[in-house]
N, C-alpha and C positions, 0 to 999 in steps of 0.2 A: 047591190047585194051580190055576194059571192055564191056561186053554185055550190050547194051542199056536197055534191060529188067531189069537188076539188078539196074541200075541207076534210072530207073523209079520207081521201088519198094522202093528204098531208099528214094526217094522224098515223096512217099505216106506214108511210115513209119515215116518219120520225122514230117509230119503234124499230123498224128495220135498220135504220141508221145507227141506233143505239147498240144493236147486236153486233153490227160491223165494228163499232167503236171498241167494244169489249175485246174482240179479236185483234183489232189493229193495235191496241195498247200492248198486247202480248208480243206482237212483232216488233214494235218500237222499243220496248224495254230491252228485249234480247239483242236487237241490233245496236242499241246504245252501249251496252256493256261489253259485247263481243265483236261488234262490227261485222256480223254475219246475219244472213236471213235464215230463220228457222222454218223450213218447209214442212216440218212435221206438226206444226201448230194446228192445222186443220184436223188432224187425227185426234188431238187432245179434245177438240170440240166434239168429235164423234164418240170418243170413249166416254166422255161425261154423259152424253145422251143415253148410250146403251147401258152403262152401269146404273144409271138412275131408273131406266126401264126395268132392269132386273130387280131392283129394290121395290119398285111399284108392284110388280107382278108377285113378288114373294111375300111382302109384308103389308102392302097398301098403307103406307104411312101418310101423315098430313103433308100438304104442299110444301110448307116451310122446311120440313125434314128432308124432302126430296132435293130442294135447292141446296141445303147445307151439305147433304151427302155428295151432290155434284161438285161442290167446292172442294170437299176433301179428296174426291177422286181426281179432280183436276190438279190439286197440289201434288198428289202422289205421282200422277202421270208426268207432270212437269219435272219433278225431281228425278224420276227414272229416265226421262228423255235426256236430261243434262248429263247424267252419269254414263249413259250408253253412247250417245251420239256426239257429245261435245267435250266431255272430260278427257278422253284419250288424246285429243289434239291440243291440250293445254299443258303438255309435259314441259314445254320450253316457255319460259316467261321473260326472256330477254326482249329488248325493243324490236330487234330485227324479226324475230318470230311473230311477235304480236302484229306487226305491220306487213307480214308476208302475204302476198296475194295467193300463193300456192296453198298456204295453211287455211286461208279463208275459203278457197274453192273446195278443199278437201272436207272442211267442216260442213259446207253447204251440201255437198254430195252425200255426206254421212247422214244428215238430217233427212234428205230426200229418200235415202235407202230405208231408214227407220219408218218413214211415212208409208212407203209401199208395203213393207213387212207388216206394219200394224193394220193397214187396211185389209190386206189379204187374210190376216189372222182373224179379224172381226168377221169376214165373210165365211171363213171355215167354221167358226163357232156359231154364228147366228144365221148364216145363209145370206145370199145376195138380194133377197126380196125385202120389200118394205115391211117393217114391223109396226103394227097399229098400237097406239097408246090407248089404254082403257078410257072409256068415255067419261067417267067421272073426274078424270084428271085434265081433261081438255080445258084450255083457257080461251074459249072462243064464244062465250055467251054474249049475245048482243046487248049493247047499251045505247040508249037513245039520248043524245045531247042536243035538244032542240031538233033541227032538221037533219042533224048528222047522226048516223048510226055507226058505232065502232064496236069492238069486242073487248072483253075484259083483258085479253092478252095484250092489246095495245097499251093499256094502262099499266099492267103488271110488268111487262118488259121495260117500259120507260122508267117506272119507279125503281125496279131492282137495279137496272143499269145505272141510273142516276146515283143511287146510294153507293154502288160499288165505285163509281168514278170519284165521288166526293171522298169516300174512304181512301182511295188510292192517293188522291191529292194530299189528304192529311198525312198519310204514311210517308210520302216522299218529302214533305216539307217540315214535319213535326216529330219524326221519330229517328232513332239512330240508324235503323235499317234503311230507311228512305234516304237519309243523308249519305250513307255508304254507297247506295246504288248510284246516286247522283255523282259522287266523287269518282267511282270506278268508271262511270260512263264518260266523264270528262277527261280523266287521265289515269288509266289503270296502273301504270308504273308509279306515278306519283302517289296514288292511293296506297299502294303496297309499301312504299318507303315511309309513309307516315303511320304505319301500323294497322291499316285496315285489312281484315281478312278477306282478300279478293275472292277466293274460292267459295267461301260461305256466302258472300254477297251475290255471286253469280247464281248459286243454288237458289237463294231467296228470290232472285229475279225470275227464274224459271217457274218456281212455285207460284208466285203471284200471277204471272202470265197464264199458267195452266189453270188456275182457279177461275180466272175470267173467261177463258176459252170454254171450259167445261160448263160453266153457268150459262153461257150463251147457247151452247148446244142443247141443253135440256129445255131451256125456255122456248127455243124455236121448235123443238120436237113437240112440246105440249101445245104450242100455238097451232101448228099445222096438223098434228095428230098422227104423224108417221115419222119413223126413224129408219135410216138405211146406212149401209157401210160407207158410201161415198158422199154422205151429206155434208161433210166438212170441206169438200174441195172448192165449190163455188164461193161460199162465204170466206174461205181462206184467200182466194184470189182477190175478192173485193176488199178484204182487210189489208192485203198487201198493196193494192192500188191506193188505198187511203193513206197508208204509211208513206208511200212514195210521194203522193201529192202533198202530204204534210211536211215533207222535208227529212224523212228517214229517222230523225232522232227527236222530233218535237211531239210530245204527247198531246198537248192542246191542239196542235195542227192535225194530228191523226184523228182525234175525236171530231173536230169540226169537218174535216174532209169526209169522214165516214158518214156523218149526218147528211152532208151534201149529196153523197152517193145514194143514200137511202131515199131521200126526198126526190132526187132526180129520177131514180128508177120507178118510184111509185107514180110520179106524174107522167113518165114516158108512156105508160100503158094507155094513157088517154089519146095519144097520137099515133102510136105504133102497136103492132102485135106484141102480146106479152112474151112471146118467144124471142123477140129481139130486144127485150128490155135489158138483158145482161150485157148487150153491146155498149150500153151507156158507160159502164165502168172502164171498158177498154178504150172508148173514145176519150174519156178524161185522162187516162194514162198516156195516150199518144200526145194529146195536147200539152200535158205537163212536161213530158220528156223533151218536146220540141221547143216550147216557149218558156218553160220554167224549170230548167235542168237541175236547179237546187231545191225544187219543191216550192210550194206556195208560201211556206213559212220559213224557208231557208235552212240549209244544212251547213253547219260551221266547218265540217271536216273535209267533205269531198262532194263532188257532183254526183247526182243520181246515175 
């Protein structure tokens, strides 16, 4: 018989890994089409949480409306981020500019600057202290499954995340937008030559990534019951690690590695202090960079 404690930790780790997966997909999609890392993605996560908290405080809508609102805010945040931090560096569309290391580094620093500005702006508006979520919106009601006790949030996070991942897979494989994203990710110049609107495709990529990041933010906020301006930093780092482990451009790889991270962190607290659990992700990152420089699922274009 397996100790119920371990089963309970596995359930917690699975829901945690799914939230990492939602953020990791945003990183992976944007890296795939632009070949740069979006370091402001964690702030989209935070903005989704705070905007939803404002809605909850003002109107007290049903839970599903909160999630839909978070998706809309994430879409707007992703669109705004692309226009502010990334669009100015796409003035030149020739092959040399697209492959320029200086251009990629400039874009990376631009996203980092927007990240800092957004975080400071949130602190100015809402303060630096934790904001409590109203009790009736918390998703931590205990559920007993035989000897295992989990909370409703574990099931809700897993269910919502799974639905969004399935929807993304359908979008990428069965719709014109998804096929355009895949084409631009594979060869942006070739996609432009065959008539694909690359600029619009990039915008849609940021919108999709923003929606997933914002949804993850409010789900985690309702799960733990508190929201604060720097809440997106640690999950952003974990999602970045999952993207690197998965091979930078592999969405299935990023999802699998995010779940591995969540399960590993959840089980790690059995053997080490919870304060050291975050080191698990950094350990995975170091091992990946040393022994699997192209990621566990391989990157076609370049080494990590």
